[in-house]
C-alpha positions as CSV (number, residue, x, y, z in Angstrom):
1,M,50.1,13.7,150.6
2,F,49.8,15.8,147.7
3,F,47.7,15.6,144.4
4,V,47.0,17.8,141.3
5,Y,43.2,17.3,140.2
6,I,40.9,17.8,136.8
7,L,37.7,18.9,137.6
8,Q,35.0,18.9,134.8
9,S,32.0,21.3,135.1
10,L,28.8,19.4,135.0
11,T,27.1,21.8,133.0
12,S,29.2,23.1,130.9
13,K,31.9,20.6,130.5
14,N,34.6,23.1,131.1
15,F,37.8,22.0,133.0
16,Y,39.6,23.4,135.8
17,I,43.0,22.0,137.1
18,G,44.1,22.5,140.3
19,Q,46.5,20.6,143.7
20,T,45.7,19.9,147.3
21,A,46.3,18.5,150.1
22,N,42.6,16.9,150.5
23,L,40.5,16.8,148.0
24,E,37.5,16.4,149.3
25,K,37.6,19.4,151.4
26,R,39.1,21.1,147.6
27,L,36.3,20.0,145.9
28,F,34.0,20.8,148.5
29,E,35.1,24.3,148.3
30,H,34.9,24.4,144.6
31,N,30.9,23.1,144.6
32,S,30.0,25.5,147.1
33,G,30.9,28.7,145.4
34,R,33.9,29.4,147.5
35,T,36.6,29.2,144.4
36,R,35.8,32.8,142.6
37,S,37.2,30.9,139.4
38,T,34.8,27.7,139.6
39,K,31.9,29.6,141.0
40,A,30.2,30.4,138.0
41,Y,30.2,26.5,136.1
42,R,29.1,24.6,139.2
43,P,28.5,21.6,140.3
44,W,32.2,19.7,139.6
45,K,33.4,16.3,139.4
46,I,37.0,14.5,139.6
47,V,37.7,13.3,136.4
48,Y,41.6,12.9,137.2
49,T,44.1,12.4,140.2
50,E,47.8,12.2,140.7
51,E,49.5,12.2,143.5
52,F,53.0,12.9,145.2
53,Q,55.0,13.2,148.2
54,T,55.2,17.3,147.9
55,R,53.5,19.9,147.3
56,D,56.8,21.1,144.6
57,E,56.1,18.3,142.7
58,A,52.2,18.4,142.9
59,F,52.9,22.4,141.8
60,H,55.6,21.8,139.0
61,R,52.7,19.0,137.7
62,E,49.6,21.2,137.9
63,R,51.8,23.6,135.6
64,E,52.7,21.0,133.2
65,I,49.3,19.9,133.0
66,K,47.9,24.0,132.8
67,S,50.5,24.0,130.0
68,Y,48.8,20.6,127.5
69,K,45.2,22.6,128.5
70,G,42.9,21.9,124.9
71,G,45.8,20.3,123.3
72,Y,47.2,16.8,122.1
73,K,48.6,16.2,125.5
74,F,45.3,16.7,127.1
75,K,43.6,14.2,125.0
76,E,46.2,11.7,126.1
77,L,45.1,12.6,129.3
78,Q,41.9,12.2,128.8
79,N,42.1,8.5,127.3
80,S,44.5,7.2,129.9
81,E,43.4,4.9,132.6
82,R,43.7,7.6,135.6
83,W,40.5,9.2,133.8
84,Q,37.4,9.1,135.5
85,S,34.4,9.3,132.8
86,G,30.7,9.3,134.0
């Protein structure tokens, strides 16, 4: 299984979109400062996930969601049942 995930920074409220085969490990990497692009905005929490059978499917969905960032479609994701708040 592969996952597309959206993280939200607990300090800046910024979002980060990525894909991985291991959500727990990847969240640990973000929160421990091992990911340069997210290091300054720690800590992070997972607010959204989608599951896929192949890495290729996850990669394409990640790119699609990244194209939404800040727009109407991204706001629709935030209002979906899969979005975890709090």
